[in-house]
Residue, then its C-alpha position, 0 to 999 in steps of 0.5 A: m295500299a294506304l288509299v285502299e286502307e283509307n277507303g276501307i277505313v272510310g267504308m268501315r266508318s260509313v257502315g258503322s254510322r248506318l248501323g248506329k242510326r239503325a240502333d237508335h231507331a230500334r230504341y225508339w220503336p217500343a215507345i212509338l208502338l206504346s204511344m200508338i196503343v195508350v194514347p187512343m185508349i186515354v182518349v176513349l176512356g176520357f170521352n166515356a168518363i165525361g160523356p158526350a156533350a149535349a147538342y144544345t144548352s137547355p133553355p130556362t124553364v117555363d114558370l107554370g105559376t099556380s096552374i101547376n096545381y092542376v093536372i087538367l085545366a080548361e077554360s070552356a069545357i072538360t068532358a070524360t067518358a067511362g073508362t077515364y081516370v084522372t090522378g090529381d086535381i082538375g079545374i075549369s074557369p071561366a066556364a062553370a061546373s055545368d060545363m063539365a060532363g061525365f064526372g058525376p061530381i059530388l059537391d063538398a059541404s064547403g061548396q069550394f070543390s067537388t069529388s068524383s069516382i073518376v078523379s083521385g083529387s078534387i074538381y074546382a069550378s068558377d061557380y064554386a064557393s070562395p076562394t075557388p073562383a079567385d084561385l082559378i082566375t089566377a091559375v088560368s092567367n098563369m097558364m096563359a102567361a106560361y103559353n106566351d112565355s114559351a111561344n115568345r122564346l127567341s133563337p130556336n136551336e132548330i126549325d122544322k125538325g123532321a119536316g114536321d114528323i118527328a117519328g123515330l127522332t131523338i130530341d136533345p134538350g133545347l128550344y125547337n120551332w115548327t112553322t107548321g103542325v107536328q105529328v108523330s106518325t109511327g113508332s116513337v119519339t125519344f127525349s134524351g137528357t138529364a132530369s134537370d134538362i129543359w125542352i121547349l117545343q114551339i108548334n105553330g099548328g096542331l100536334t097529333l100522336a098517331s094511334g099506338v105511338a109513344v113519347v119515350l124518355s131516356g137518360g133521366a129526362d123529366p116530363a115536367h120539363i118538356f113543354w109542348q106549346v101548341s097553337g092548334q089542336v092537340t090530338l092523342e089518337t087511340t092508345s098513344v102515350m104522351k108525356g110532358i106539359i101541354l100548353c094548348k091555345t085551343a083544344i086537347v082531345m084524347n081518344n080511346g085508351a090514350t094516356l098522358e103523364g104530364r098536364a093538359l092545360a087548354q085555353t078552350a076544352v079538354t076531351m077524354i075518351a077512356n083515358a088515364v091522366a096523371p101528373p109528371g112522375t106518376t104512372p097513368v093508371n085506371p083502377i076502375p075497370e070498364f063495364s066491358q071488362i066486367l061484362i065479357p067475363l060474366v057472359g063467358m061464365v054464364f055460357v059455361v054454366a049453361i053448357v054444364s047444366k045442359v050436359r047434366n040434364q042429358k045424362k039424367 
């Protein structure tokens, strides 16, 4: 009996011990469940509060010097066709005013600059009166220095991004290098960053924006801080939308209807074919209607008047 009682006691103690452990575990479960819910929420909310970190650190900006005073600056020629409108100043040096075509410039009485119906600002040429020639020499020198600064930056964050076709890509602030030409073949390319972020794109070849494609900015990215350093020709095809500072070693060609919000700084020529060009922070617009925009409605009106007149004559 004692053994049974002892075993019974032992048994009772064993059962009691197990029940006690289960009770202890039961007390912890609410805390465990609460932590499983709260901790992930804290992590998510904290991440959203500070935002995702940028992939790369912004490089130092590129100093344009006095070339920043011009929306278009070229060394050998600047050409514009009907339908072009430039918001801001343009300059040419060492080429002369005669190397600009399509502007119909009217020389100011001071002889230092001219004006044009397709330019909101002033036109400056190397053969205008002082101090224009010296100012342009400095601006061109600063333009070339900015190009060299951009081209000589070391340790790019990425090389040959998109294998040379950056269509559909999002580009974070940073330094990028391409060993060949670059194109945006379709759709758009997006620059995502803040207003203080910097992008430098070193392109060892040409740059082409295909017809209808666009450079898109998000997060407050500033076109004044996007530097396209291009050793070959820059071609903006029909109705493409370009944003940023173009530092080109050769020519910049804008085809029919293309727009640029930024600056076209070329070491040879700039060609514009019915384009709208404006400095960073200004929407490129053309307040001057093309002749076709006037002619087509006029022809339509004449046609309607002729039909009405014919109907009236038939009733008489």
